[in-house]
Biopython code that builds the backbone (N, CA, C, O; Angstrom):
import numpy as np
from Bio.PDB.StructureBuilder import StructureBuilder

atoms = [
    (1, "MET", "N", (-10.209, 5.607, 18.889)),
    (1, "MET", "CA", (-11.157, 5.575, 17.726)),
    (1, "MET", "C", (-10.457, 4.336, 16.759)),
    (1, "MET", "O", (-9.604, 4.780, 15.992)),
    (2, "GLU", "N", (-10.644, 3.111, 16.688)),
    (2, "GLU", "CA", (-10.631, 2.237, 16.009)),
    (2, "GLU", "C", (-11.474, 2.318, 14.165)),
    (2, "GLU", "O", (-12.671, 2.359, 13.881)),
    (3, "ILE", "N", (-10.702, 2.315, 13.584)),
    (3, "ILE", "CA", (-11.202, 2.479, 11.860)),
    (3, "ILE", "C", (-11.440, 1.178, 11.070)),
    (3, "ILE", "O", (-10.525, 0.940, 10.281)),
    (4, "ARG", "N", (-11.757, 0.892, 11.075)),
    (4, "ARG", "CA", (-11.869, -0.036, 10.206)),
    (4, "ARG", "C", (-12.707, -0.088, 8.597)),
    (4, "ARG", "O", (-13.450, 0.786, 8.150)),
    (5, "VAL", "N", (-12.328, -1.361, 7.946)),
    (5, "VAL", "CA", (-12.485, -0.979, 6.080)),
    (5, "VAL", "C", (-12.958, -2.578, 6.283)),
    (5, "VAL", "O", (-13.008, -3.430, 7.169)),
    (6, "GLY", "N", (-13.257, -2.412, 4.915)),
    (6, "GLY", "CA", (-14.039, -3.943, 4.137)),
    (6, "GLY", "C", (-14.750, -4.957, 5.750)),
    (6, "GLY", "O", (-14.955, -6.165, 5.639)),
    (7, "GLY", "N", (-14.992, -4.311, 6.923)),
    (7, "GLY", "CA", (-15.850, -5.398, 7.691)),
    (7, "GLY", "C", (-14.811, -6.470, 8.395)),
    (7, "GLY", "O", (-15.235, -7.409, 9.068)),
    (8, "LYS", "N", (-13.232, -6.201, 8.140)),
    (8, "LYS", "CA", (-12.845, -7.509, 8.680)),
    (8, "LYS", "C", (-11.241, -6.435, 9.162)),
    (8, "LYS", "O", (-10.788, -6.755, 10.261)),
    (9, "TYR", "N", (-10.414, -5.217, 8.380)),
    (9, "TYR", "CA", (-9.947, -4.663, 8.338)),
    (9, "TYR", "C", (-9.674, -3.358, 9.202)),
    (9, "TYR", "O", (-10.241, -2.280, 9.026)),
    (10, "LYS", "N", (-8.625, -3.655, 10.251)),
    (10, "LYS", "CA", (-8.476, -1.926, 11.131)),
    (10, "LYS", "C", (-7.178, -1.417, 10.583)),
    (10, "LYS", "O", (-6.240, -2.054, 10.104)),
    (11, "ILE", "N", (-7.276, -0.584, 10.697)),
    (11, "ILE", "CA", (-5.952, 0.338, 10.520)),
    (11, "ILE", "C", (-4.767, 0.585, 11.805)),
    (11, "ILE", "O", (-4.908, 0.689, 13.024)),
    (12, "ALA", "N", (-4.157, 0.604, 11.355)),
    (12, "ALA", "CA", (-3.086, 0.699, 12.834)),
    (12, "ALA", "C", (-2.725, 2.283, 12.689)),
    (12, "ALA", "O", (-3.288, 3.058, 13.462)),
    (13, "LYS", "N", (-1.760, 2.815, 11.678)),
    (13, "LYS", "CA", (-0.591, 3.413, 11.389)),
    (13, "LYS", "C", (-0.344, 3.823, 10.208)),
    (13, "LYS", "O", (-0.157, 2.959, 9.351)),
    (14, "LYS", "N", (-0.255, 5.681, 9.713)),
    (14, "LYS", "CA", (0.308, 5.778, 8.851)),
    (14, "LYS", "C", (1.483, 5.702, 8.628)),
    (14, "LYS", "O", (2.332, 6.223, 9.351)),
    (15, "LEU", "N", (1.794, 4.873, 7.329)),
    (15, "LEU", "CA", (3.145, 4.826, 6.333)),
    (15, "LEU", "C", (3.679, 5.898, 5.707)),
    (15, "LEU", "O", (4.831, 6.315, 5.588)),
    (16, "GLY", "N", (2.494, 6.309, 5.283)),
    (16, "GLY", "CA", (3.687, 7.108, 4.213)),
    (16, "GLY", "C", (2.309, 8.040, 3.121)),
    (16, "GLY", "O", (1.286, 7.457, 3.480)),
    (17, "GLY", "N", (1.904, 9.044, 2.130)),
    (17, "GLY", "CA", (1.739, 9.558, 1.136)),
    (17, "GLY", "C", (2.225, 9.689, 0.652)),
    (17, "GLY", "O", (3.437, 9.743, 0.857)),
    (18, "GLY", "N", (1.352, 9.933, -0.954)),
    (18, "GLY", "CA", (1.385, 10.390, -2.045)),
    (18, "GLY", "C", (0.553, 11.642, -2.652)),
    (18, "GLY", "O", (-0.161, 12.491, -2.118)),
    (19, "ALA", "N", (1.009, 11.361, -4.219)),
    (19, "ALA", "CA", (-0.428, 12.092, -5.030)),
    (19, "ALA", "C", (-1.213, 10.845, -5.225)),
    (19, "ALA", "O", (-1.898, 10.995, -6.236)),
    (20, "PHE", "N", (-1.342, 10.058, -4.863)),
    (20, "PHE", "CA", (-2.610, 9.677, -5.097)),
    (20, "PHE", "C", (-2.690, 8.898, -3.601)),
    (20, "PHE", "O", (-1.931, 7.932, -3.678)),
    (21, "GLY", "N", (-3.127, 8.935, -2.678)),
    (21, "GLY", "CA", (-3.444, 8.500, -1.470)),
    (21, "GLY", "C", (-2.621, 8.681, -0.403)),
    (21, "GLY", "O", (-1.641, 9.400, -0.210)),
    (22, "ASP", "N", (-3.126, 8.004, 0.155)),
    (22, "ASP", "CA", (-2.416, 7.863, 1.868)),
    (22, "ASP", "C", (-2.353, 5.876, 1.787)),
    (22, "ASP", "O", (-3.173, 5.098, 1.300)),
    (23, "LEU", "N", (-0.767, 5.553, 2.621)),
    (23, "LEU", "CA", (-0.827, 4.436, 3.216)),
    (23, "LEU", "C", (-0.671, 4.306, 4.528)),
    (23, "LEU", "O", (-0.059, 5.050, 5.295)),
    (24, "TYR", "N", (-1.517, 2.878, 4.855)),
    (24, "TYR", "CA", (-1.655, 2.544, 7.096)),
    (24, "TYR", "C", (-1.020, 1.214, 7.031)),
    (24, "TYR", "O", (-1.184, 0.398, 6.124)),
    (25, "SER", "N", (-0.365, 1.087, 7.960)),
    (25, "SER", "CA", (-0.606, -0.431, 8.131)),
    (25, "SER", "C", (-1.666, -1.216, 8.843)),
    (25, "SER", "O", (-2.329, -0.604, 9.680)),
    (26, "GLY", "N", (-1.881, -2.282, 8.664)),
    (26, "GLY", "CA", (-3.344, -2.724, 9.295)),
    (26, "GLY", "C", (-3.385, -4.233, 9.641)),
    (26, "GLY", "O", (-2.546, -5.035, 9.231)),
    (27, "ILE", "N", (-4.246, -4.490, 10.291)),
    (27, "ILE", "CA", (-4.247, -5.666, 11.034)),
    (27, "ILE", "C", (-5.721, -6.395, 9.881)),
    (27, "ILE", "O", (-6.678, -5.737, 9.474)),
    (28, "ASN", "N", (-5.572, -7.210, 9.730)),
    (28, "ASN", "CA", (-6.583, -8.801, 9.330)),
    (28, "ASN", "C", (-7.657, -8.791, 11.115)),
    (28, "ASN", "O", (-7.262, -9.783, 11.728)),
    (29, "ILE", "N", (-8.399, -8.280, 11.698)),
    (29, "ILE", "CA", (-9.098, -8.383, 12.953)),
    (29, "ILE", "C", (-9.406, -10.202, 12.963)),
    (29, "ILE", "O", (-9.411, -10.950, 13.941)),
    (30, "LYS", "N", (-9.622, -10.507, 11.635)),
    (30, "LYS", "CA", (-9.993, -12.193, 11.912)),
    (30, "LYS", "C", (-8.710, -12.873, 11.938)),
    (30, "LYS", "O", (-8.597, -13.610, 12.917)),
    (31, "THR", "N", (-7.895, -12.853, 11.304)),
    (31, "THR", "CA", (-6.263, -13.729, 11.513)),
    (31, "THR", "C", (-5.329, -13.548, 12.320)),
    (31, "THR", "O", (-4.592, -14.222, 13.039)),
    (32, "ASN", "N", (-5.618, -11.836, 11.890)),
    (32, "ASN", "CA", (-4.032, -11.012, 12.549)),
    (32, "ASN", "C", (-2.705, -10.599, 12.275)),
    (32, "ASN", "O", (-1.727, -10.293, 12.957)),
    (33, "GLU", "N", (-3.203, -10.756, 10.006)),
    (33, "GLU", "CA", (-2.052, -10.768, 9.501)),
    (33, "GLU", "C", (-2.122, -9.263, 9.728)),
    (33, "GLU", "O", (-2.955, -8.608, 10.356)),
    (34, "GLU", "N", (-0.945, -8.848, 9.000)),
    (34, "GLU", "CA", (-0.650, -7.680, 9.312)),
    (34, "GLU", "C", (-0.655, -7.265, 7.390)),
    (34, "GLU", "O", (-0.204, -7.855, 6.408)),
    (35, "ILE", "N", (-1.290, -6.177, 7.558)),
    (35, "ILE", "CA", (-1.615, -5.563, 5.768)),
    (35, "ILE", "C", (-1.165, -4.161, 5.472)),
    (35, "ILE", "O", (-0.701, -3.359, 6.282)),
    (36, "ALA", "N", (-1.371, -3.989, 4.196)),
    (36, "ALA", "CA", (-1.260, -2.598, 4.352)),
    (36, "ALA", "C", (-2.667, -2.293, 3.385)),
    (36, "ALA", "O", (-3.144, -3.060, 2.548)),
    (37, "ILE", "N", (-3.268, -0.665, 3.851)),
    (37, "ILE", "CA", (-4.024, -0.183, 3.616)),
    (37, "ILE", "C", (-3.977, 1.010, 2.844)),
    (37, "ILE", "O", (-3.369, 1.818, 3.547)),
    (38, "LYS", "N", (-4.361, 1.657, 1.559)),
    (38, "LYS", "CA", (-4.153, 2.558, 0.739)),
    (38, "LYS", "C", (-5.606, 2.736, 0.331)),
    (38, "LYS", "O", (-6.326, 1.970, -0.309)),
    (39, "LEU", "N", (-5.952, 4.321, 1.024)),
    (39, "LEU", "CA", (-7.004, 4.983, 0.914)),
    (39, "LEU", "C", (-6.605, 5.963, 0.020)),
    (39, "LEU", "O", (-5.440, 6.340, 0.149)),
    (40, "GLU", "N", (-7.520, 6.662, -1.182)),
    (40, "GLU", "CA", (-8.134, 7.622, -1.503)),
    (40, "GLU", "C", (-9.547, 8.297, -1.478)),
    (40, "GLU", "O", (-10.708, 7.892, -1.532)),
    (41, "LYS", "N", (-8.610, 10.110, -1.319)),
    (41, "LYS", "CA", (-9.985, 10.549, -1.294)),
    (41, "LYS", "C", (-11.338, 10.345, -2.602)),
    (41, "LYS", "O", (-11.016, 10.979, -3.607)),
    (42, "LEU", "N", (-12.749, 9.602, -2.770)),
    (42, "LEU", "CA", (-13.267, 9.606, -3.534)),
    (42, "LEU", "C", (-13.356, 10.587, -4.195)),
    (42, "LEU", "O", (-13.296, 10.332, -5.398)),
    (43, "GLU", "N", (-13.552, 12.307, -3.802)),
    (43, "GLU", "CA", (-13.830, 13.462, -5.008)),
    (43, "GLU", "C", (-12.479, 13.679, -4.926)),
    (43, "GLU", "O", (-12.181, 14.682, -4.277)),
    (44, "THR", "N", (-11.291, 12.852, -5.525)),
    (44, "THR", "CA", (-9.934, 12.875, -5.879)),
    (44, "THR", "C", (-10.096, 13.866, -7.596)),
    (44, "THR", "O", (-11.268, 13.532, -7.769)),
    (45, "GLU", "N", (-9.918, 14.368, -8.307)),
    (45, "GLU", "CA", (-10.125, 14.975, -9.654)),
    (45, "GLU", "C", (-10.144, 13.532, -11.140)),
    (45, "GLU", "O", (-10.963, 13.269, -12.020)),
    (46, "GLN", "N", (-8.466, 12.786, -10.649)),
    (46, "GLN", "CA", (-8.243, 11.716, -11.203)),
    (46, "GLN", "C", (-8.063, 10.426, -10.449)),
    (46, "GLN", "O", (-6.888, 10.134, -10.224)),
    (47, "PRO", "N", (-8.784, 9.774, -10.107)),
    (47, "PRO", "CA", (-9.084, 8.796, -8.706)),
    (47, "PRO", "C", (-7.778, 7.453, -9.999)),
    (47, "PRO", "O", (-7.867, 7.371, -11.224)),
    (48, "MET", "N", (-7.028, 6.869, -9.321)),
    (48, "MET", "CA", (-6.423, 5.779, -9.735)),
    (48, "MET", "C", (-6.270, 4.237, -8.777)),
    (48, "MET", "O", (-5.696, 3.197, -9.100)),
    (49, "LEU", "N", (-6.901, 4.522, -7.713)),
    (49, "LEU", "CA", (-6.787, 2.795, -7.281)),
    (49, "LEU", "C", (-7.351, 2.121, -7.272)),
    (49, "LEU", "O", (-7.224, 1.193, -6.473)),
    (50, "GLN", "N", (-8.473, 2.197, -8.310)),
    (50, "GLN", "CA", (-9.001, 1.088, -8.965)),
    (50, "GLN", "C", (-8.503, 0.674, -9.794)),
    (50, "GLN", "O", (-8.636, -0.537, -9.975)),
    (51, "TYR", "N", (-7.849, 1.295, -10.527)),
    (51, "TYR", "CA", (-6.989, 1.209, -12.209)),
    (51, "TYR", "C", (-5.744, 0.266, -10.747)),
    (51, "TYR", "O", (-5.800, -0.960, -10.846)),
    (52, "GLU", "N", (-4.785, 0.788, -9.590)),
    (52, "GLU", "CA", (-4.235, -0.021, -9.017)),
    (52, "GLU", "C", (-4.056, -1.561, -9.309)),
    (52, "GLU", "O", (-3.397, -2.343, -9.996)),
    (53, "ALA", "N", (-5.293, -1.497, -8.131)),
    (53, "ALA", "CA", (-5.807, -2.918, -7.551)),
    (53, "ALA", "C", (-5.872, -3.843, -8.889)),
    (53, "ALA", "O", (-5.567, -5.035, -8.909)),
    (54, "LYS", "N", (-6.307, -3.107, -9.965)),
    (54, "LYS", "CA", (-6.856, -4.030, -11.219)),
    (54, "LYS", "C", (-5.363, -4.223, -11.722)),
    (54, "LYS", "O", (-5.307, -5.441, -11.889)),
    (55, "ILE", "N", (-3.782, -3.557, -12.150)),
    (55, "ILE", "CA", (-3.059, -4.149, -12.218)),
    (55, "ILE", "C", (-2.532, -5.435, -11.383)),
    (55, "ILE", "O", (-1.585, -6.142, -11.729)),
    (56, "TYR", "N", (-3.094, -5.556, -10.554)),
    (56, "TYR", "CA", (-2.253, -6.452, -8.980)),
    (56, "TYR", "C", (-3.097, -7.441, -9.340)),
    (56, "TYR", "O", (-2.543, -8.507, -9.608)),
    (57, "GLU", "N", (-4.068, -7.414, -9.410)),
    (57, "GLU", "CA", (-4.592, -8.455, -9.778)),
    (57, "GLU", "C", (-4.468, -9.051, -11.328)),
    (57, "GLU", "O", (-4.432, -10.238, -11.648)),
    (58, "LYS", "N", (-4.425, -8.091, -12.042)),
    (58, "LYS", "CA", (-3.474, -9.384, -13.048)),
    (58, "LYS", "C", (-2.644, -9.787, -13.177)),
    (58, "LYS", "O", (-2.497, -10.712, -13.976)),
    (59, "LEU", "N", (-1.184, -9.043, -12.086)),
    (59, "LEU", "CA", (0.119, -9.700, -11.814)),
    (59, "LEU", "C", (0.319, -10.563, -10.442)),
    (59, "LEU", "O", (1.310, -10.802, -9.752)),
    (60, "ALA", "N", (-1.573, -11.057, -10.317)),
    (60, "ALA", "CA", (-1.735, -11.572, -9.240)),
    (60, "ALA", "C", (-0.059, -12.944, -9.516)),
    (60, "ALA", "O", (0.562, -13.035, -10.575)),
    (61, "GLY", "N", (0.210, -13.683, -8.368)),
    (61, "GLY", "CA", (1.292, -14.565, -8.744)),
    (61, "GLY", "C", (2.713, -14.013, -8.333)),
    (61, "GLY", "O", (3.394, -14.186, -7.322)),
    (62, "SER", "N", (2.932, -13.207, -9.611)),
    (62, "SER", "CA", (4.183, -12.393, -9.841)),
    (62, "SER", "C", (4.917, -12.389, -8.714)),
    (62, "SER", "O", (4.361, -11.930, -7.716)),
    (63, "LEU", "N", (6.321, -12.888, -8.582)),
    (63, "LEU", "CA", (7.169, -12.115, -7.261)),
    (63, "LEU", "C", (7.178, -10.770, -6.941)),
    (63, "LEU", "O", (6.717, -10.119, -7.878)),
    (64, "GLY", "N", (7.495, -10.123, -6.053)),
    (64, "GLY", "CA", (7.352, -9.027, -5.893)),
    (64, "GLY", "C", (5.656, -8.193, -6.001)),
    (64, "GLY", "O", (5.631, -6.988, -5.751)),
    (65, "ILE", "N", (4.589, -8.767, -6.302)),
    (65, "ILE", "CA", (3.468, -8.317, -6.157)),
    (65, "ILE", "C", (2.577, -8.593, -4.927)),
    (65, "ILE", "O", (2.531, -9.598, -4.218)),
    (66, "PRO", "N", (1.922, -7.507, -4.863)),
    (66, "PRO", "CA", (1.205, -8.211, -3.205)),
    (66, "PRO", "C", (-0.117, -9.069, -3.665)),
    (66, "PRO", "O", (-0.235, -9.468, -4.823)),
    (67, "GLN", "N", (-0.696, -9.213, -3.068)),
    (67, "GLN", "CA", (-1.706, -9.957, -3.037)),
    (67, "GLN", "C", (-3.265, -8.774, -2.967)),
    (67, "GLN", "O", (-3.525, -8.520, -1.791)),
    (68, "VAL", "N", (-3.976, -8.273, -3.693)),
    (68, "VAL", "CA", (-5.108, -7.100, -3.394)),
    (68, "VAL", "C", (-6.410, -8.406, -2.179)),
    (68, "VAL", "O", (-7.194, -9.239, -2.635)),
    (69, "HIS", "N", (-6.171, -8.103, -0.763)),
    (69, "HIS", "CA", (-7.509, -8.608, -0.066)),
    (69, "HIS", "C", (-9.041, -8.274, -0.321)),
    (69, "HIS", "O", (-10.012, -9.016, -0.465)),
    (70, "TRP", "N", (-8.921, -7.017, -0.324)),
    (70, "TRP", "CA", (-10.222, -6.333, -0.311)),
    (70, "TRP", "C", (-9.891, -5.134, -1.271)),
    (70, "TRP", "O", (-8.894, -4.423, -1.150)),
    (71, "GLN", "N", (-10.634, -5.030, -2.019)),
    (71, "GLN", "CA", (-10.748, -3.197, -3.163)),
    (71, "GLN", "C", (-12.167, -2.805, -2.619)),
    (71, "GLN", "O", (-12.960, -3.712, -2.371)),
    (72, "GLY", "N", (-12.619, -1.143, -2.370)),
    (72, "GLY", "CA", (-14.223, -1.341, -2.303)),
    (72, "GLY", "C", (-13.982, 0.314, -2.097)),
    (72, "GLY", "O", (-12.929, 0.921, -2.290)),
    (73, "VAL", "N", (-14.955, 0.728, -1.759)),
    (73, "VAL", "CA", (-15.603, 2.243, -1.352)),
    (73, "VAL", "C", (-15.870, 2.089, 0.451)),
    (73, "VAL", "O", (-16.560, 1.316, 1.115)),
    (74, "GLU", "N", (-15.197, 2.927, 0.716)),
    (74, "GLU", "CA", (-15.510, 2.951, 2.647)),
    (74, "GLU", "C", (-15.782, 4.123, 2.787)),
    (74, "GLU", "O", (-14.772, 4.714, 2.405)),
    (75, "GLY", "N", (-16.831, 5.160, 3.231)),
    (75, "GLY", "CA", (-17.116, 6.257, 3.695)),
    (75, "GLY", "C", (-16.957, 7.447, 2.172)),
    (75, "GLY", "O", (-17.456, 7.416, 1.047)),
    (76, "ASP", "N", (-16.111, 8.305, 2.797)),
    (76, "ASP", "CA", (-15.115, 9.235, 1.960)),
    (76, "ASP", "C", (-13.993, 8.550, 0.705)),
    (76, "ASP", "O", (-13.559, 9.360, -0.115)),
    (77, "PHE", "N", (-13.652, 7.414, 0.612)),
    (77, "PHE", "CA", (-12.602, 6.984, 0.258)),
    (77, "PHE", "C", (-12.513, 5.528, -0.758)),
    (77, "PHE", "O", (-13.541, 4.854, -0.702)),
    (78, "ASN", "N", (-11.586, 5.066, -1.523)),
    (78, "ASN", "CA", (-11.499, 4.747, -1.985)),
    (78, "ASN", "C", (-10.249, 3.754, -1.276)),
    (78, "ASN", "O", (-9.181, 4.215, -0.875)),
    (79, "VAL", "N", (-10.658, 2.201, -1.216)),
    (79, "VAL", "CA", (-9.588, 1.280, -0.659)),
    (79, "VAL", "C", (-9.065, 0.262, -1.006)),
    (79, "VAL", "O", (-9.854, -0.549, -1.491)),
    (80, "MET", "N", (-8.318, 0.042, -0.972)),
    (80, "MET", "CA", (-7.635, -1.246, -1.293)),
    (80, "MET", "C", (-6.318, -1.788, 0.090)),
    (80, "MET", "O", (-5.397, -1.219, 0.675)),
    (81, "VAL", "N", (-6.737, -2.742, 0.103)),
    (81, "VAL", "CA", (-6.424, -3.626, 1.615)),
    (81, "VAL", "C", (-5.384, -4.388, 0.516)),
    (81, "VAL", "O", (-5.860, -4.631, -0.592)),
    (82, "MET", "N", (-3.927, -4.786, 0.795)),
    (82, "MET", "CA", (-2.830, -5.902, 0.245)),
    (82, "MET", "C", (-2.368, -6.009, 1.066)),
    (82, "MET", "O", (-2.418, -5.287, 2.061)),
    (83, "ASP", "N", (-1.514, -7.373, 0.810)),
    (83, "ASP", "CA", (-0.139, -7.280, 1.346)),
    (83, "ASP", "C", (1.074, -6.580, 2.056)),
    (83, "ASP", "O", (1.574, -5.885, 1.171)),
    (84, "ILE", "N", (1.690, -6.439, 3.042)),
    (84, "ILE", "CA", (2.622, -5.218, 2.896)),
    (84, "ILE", "C", (3.798, -6.130, 2.509)),
    (84, "ILE", "O", (3.860, -7.248, 3.020)),
    (85, "LEU", "N", (4.803, -5.690, 1.572)),
    (85, "LEU", "CA", (6.304, -6.401, 1.517)),
    (85, "LEU", "C", (7.428, -5.841, 2.165)),
    (85, "LEU", "O", (8.609, -6.181, 2.099)),
    (86, "GLY", "N", (6.869, -4.905, 2.819)),
    (86, "GLY", "CA", (8.333, -4.311, 3.557)),
    (86, "GLY", "C", (8.084, -2.903, 4.521)),
    (86, "GLY", "O", (7.090, -2.452, 5.089)),
    (87, "PRO", "N", (9.451, -2.471, 4.408)),
    (87, "PRO", "CA", (9.716, -1.166, 4.795)),
    (87, "PRO", "C", (9.277, -0.255, 3.592)),
    (87, "PRO", "O", (9.591, -0.590, 2.449)),
    (88, "PRO", "N", (8.589, 0.836, 3.816)),
    (88, "PRO", "CA", (8.092, 1.660, 2.834)),
    (88, "PRO", "C", (9.487, 2.254, 2.247)),
    (88, "PRO", "O", (10.288, 2.479, 3.154)),
    (89, "LEU", "N", (10.072, 2.628, 0.664)),
    (89, "LEU", "CA", (11.447, 3.170, 0.705)),
    (89, "LEU", "C", (11.842, 4.428, 1.178)),
    (89, "LEU", "O", (13.029, 4.725, 1.038)),
    (90, "GLU", "N", (11.098, 5.209, 1.699)),
    (90, "GLU", "CA", (11.086, 6.497, 2.089)),
    (90, "GLU", "C", (11.911, 5.669, 3.887)),
    (90, "GLU", "O", (13.120, 5.761, 4.099)),
    (91, "ASP", "N", (11.358, 5.264, 4.462)),
    (91, "ASP", "CA", (11.869, 4.623, 5.946)),
    (91, "ASP", "C", (13.367, 4.052, 5.613)),
    (91, "ASP", "O", (14.336, 4.399, 6.288)),
    (92, "LEU", "N", (13.459, 3.213, 4.595)),
    (92, "LEU", "CA", (15.111, 2.630, 4.062)),
    (92, "LEU", "C", (15.940, 3.550, 3.478)),
    (92, "LEU", "O", (17.124, 3.217, 3.430)),
    (93, "PHE", "N", (15.607, 4.749, 2.963)),
    (93, "PHE", "CA", (15.837, 6.117, 2.371)),
    (93, "PHE", "C", (16.701, 6.669, 4.008)),
    (93, "PHE", "O", (17.904, 6.673, 4.269)),
    (94, "ASN", "N", (15.273, 7.170, 5.036)),
    (94, "ASN", "CA", (15.621, 7.899, 5.903)),
    (94, "ASN", "C", (16.823, 6.870, 6.996)),
    (94, "ASN", "O", (17.678, 7.421, 7.690)),
    (95, "PHE", "N", (16.639, 5.364, 6.937)),
    (95, "PHE", "CA", (17.545, 4.286, 7.572)),
    (95, "PHE", "C", (19.219, 4.682, 7.122)),
    (95, "PHE", "O", (20.245, 4.578, 7.795)),
    (96, "CYS", "N", (19.048, 5.097, 5.922)),
    (96, "CYS", "CA", (20.743, 5.408, 5.039)),
    (96, "CYS", "C", (21.062, 6.631, 4.804)),
    (96, "CYS", "O", (21.651, 7.010, 3.792)),
    (97, "ASP", "N", (20.539, 7.625, 6.110)),
    (97, "ASP", "CA", (20.549, 8.603, 5.802)),
    (97, "ASP", "C", (20.788, 10.036, 4.693)),
    (97, "ASP", "O", (21.470, 11.058, 4.629)),
    (98, "ARG", "N", (19.472, 9.133, 3.735)),
    (98, "ARG", "CA", (18.916, 10.085, 2.843)),
    (98, "ARG", "C", (20.623, 9.888, 1.822)),
    (98, "ARG", "O", (21.166, 10.989, 1.731)),
    (99, "HIS", "N", (21.185, 9.103, 1.340)),
    (99, "HIS", "CA", (21.931, 8.751, 0.156)),
    (99, "HIS", "C", (22.383, 7.087, 0.505)),
    (99, "HIS", "O", (22.920, 6.349, 1.331)),
    (100, "TRP", "N", (21.565, 7.170, -1.097)),
    (100, "TRP", "CA", (21.697, 5.745, -1.580)),
    (100, "TRP", "C", (23.189, 5.889, -2.494)),
    (100, "TRP", "O", (23.484, 6.965, -3.015)),
    (101, "GLY", "N", (24.217, 4.477, -2.632)),
    (101, "GLY", "CA", (25.329, 5.190, -3.993)),
    (101, "GLY", "C", (24.998, 3.789, -4.750)),
    (101, "GLY", "O", (24.710, 2.678, -4.304)),
    (102, "MET", "N", (25.137, 4.232, -5.939)),
    (102, "MET", "CA", (24.835, 3.723, -7.500)),
    (102, "MET", "C", (24.131, 2.797, -7.854)),
    (102, "MET", "O", (23.214, 2.820, -8.676)),
    (103, "GLN", "N", (24.853, 1.233, -6.753)),
    (103, "GLN", "CA", (24.505, -0.206, -6.447)),
    (103, "GLN", "C", (23.034, 0.171, -6.339)),
    (103, "GLN", "O", (22.074, 0.098, -7.105)),
    (104, "THR", "N", (23.202, 0.550, -5.243)),
    (104, "THR", "CA", (21.345, 0.134, -4.477)),
    (104, "THR", "C", (20.854, 0.845, -5.282)),
    (104, "THR", "O", (20.574, -0.041, -6.089)),
    (105, "ILE", "N", (20.338, 2.174, -5.968)),
    (105, "ILE", "CA", (19.967, 2.152, -6.931)),
    (105, "ILE", "C", (19.801, 1.609, -8.106)),
    (105, "ILE", "O", (18.671, 1.475, -8.576)),
    (106, "LEU", "N", (20.529, 1.349, -8.534)),
    (106, "LEU", "CA", (20.686, 0.134, -9.775)),
    (106, "LEU", "C", (19.161, -1.204, -8.890)),
    (106, "LEU", "O", (18.131, -1.728, -9.315)),
    (107, "ASN", "N", (19.811, -1.202, -7.741)),
    (107, "ASN", "CA", (19.583, -2.866, -7.625)),
    (107, "ASN", "C", (17.635, -2.601, -7.580)),
    (107, "ASN", "O", (17.021, -3.573, -8.020)),
    (108, "ILE", "N", (16.773, -1.438, -7.110)),
    (108, "ILE", "CA", (15.585, -0.908, -7.295)),
    (108, "ILE", "C", (15.195, -0.930, -7.886)),
    (108, "ILE", "O", (14.177, -1.584, -8.114)),
    (109, "ALA", "N", (16.343, 0.522, -9.201)),
    (109, "ALA", "CA", (15.358, 0.026, -10.747)),
    (109, "ALA", "C", (14.981, -1.652, -11.201)),
    (109, "ALA", "O", (13.925, -2.200, -11.516)),
    (110, "MET", "N", (16.345, -2.121, -11.065)),
    (110, "MET", "CA", (16.242, -3.678, -11.490)),
    (110, "MET", "C", (14.430, -4.458, -11.066)),
    (110, "MET", "O", (13.597, -5.069, -11.734)),
    (111, "GLN", "N", (14.522, -3.937, -9.441)),
    (111, "GLN", "CA", (13.603, -4.999, -8.640)),
    (111, "GLN", "C", (12.267, -4.272, -9.265)),
    (111, "GLN", "O", (11.322, -5.014, -8.998)),
    (112, "LEU", "N", (11.846, -3.215, -9.930)),
    (112, "LEU", "CA", (10.936, -2.450, -9.864)),
    (112, "LEU", "C", (11.084, -2.996, -11.386)),
    (112, "LEU", "O", (10.184, -3.830, -11.485)),
    (113, "ILE", "N", (11.768, -2.932, -12.596)),
    (113, "ILE", "CA", (11.380, -3.767, -13.579)),
    (113, "ILE", "C", (10.890, -5.187, -14.171)),
    (113, "ILE", "O", (10.665, -5.309, -15.375)),
]
sb = StructureBuilder()
sb.init_structure("model")
sb.init_model(0)
sb.init_chain("A")
sb.init_seg("    ")
for serial, (resi, resn, name, xyz) in enumerate(atoms, 1):
    if name == "N":
        sb.init_residue(resn, " ", resi, " ")
    sb.init_atom(name, np.array(xyz, "f"), 0.0, 1.0, " ", f" {name:<3s}", serial, name[0])
structure = sb.get_structure()
């Protein structure tokens, strides 16, 4: 079964999940561009996805900030469609046998700041 959001984005596979929702890879069915799709249940006690989308929109154009392509409600979920910047940190951590050296941790921290 093909799941679509925003009329033109198809959900492909789950990349990860956390306290504020689940992250999926997806495809823009009109351009074939790979994107990320974040879903948050509408019934969540403290919805955060709309705020996250607003922050990304305010920081738009900055290095390392994904562009938000669409944000809204689809079925029982708040949804945000954005650029996919690379593999999830969890995948990179697993690739390194779940061990990072201090230099790697500092580099990540600097990029986050």
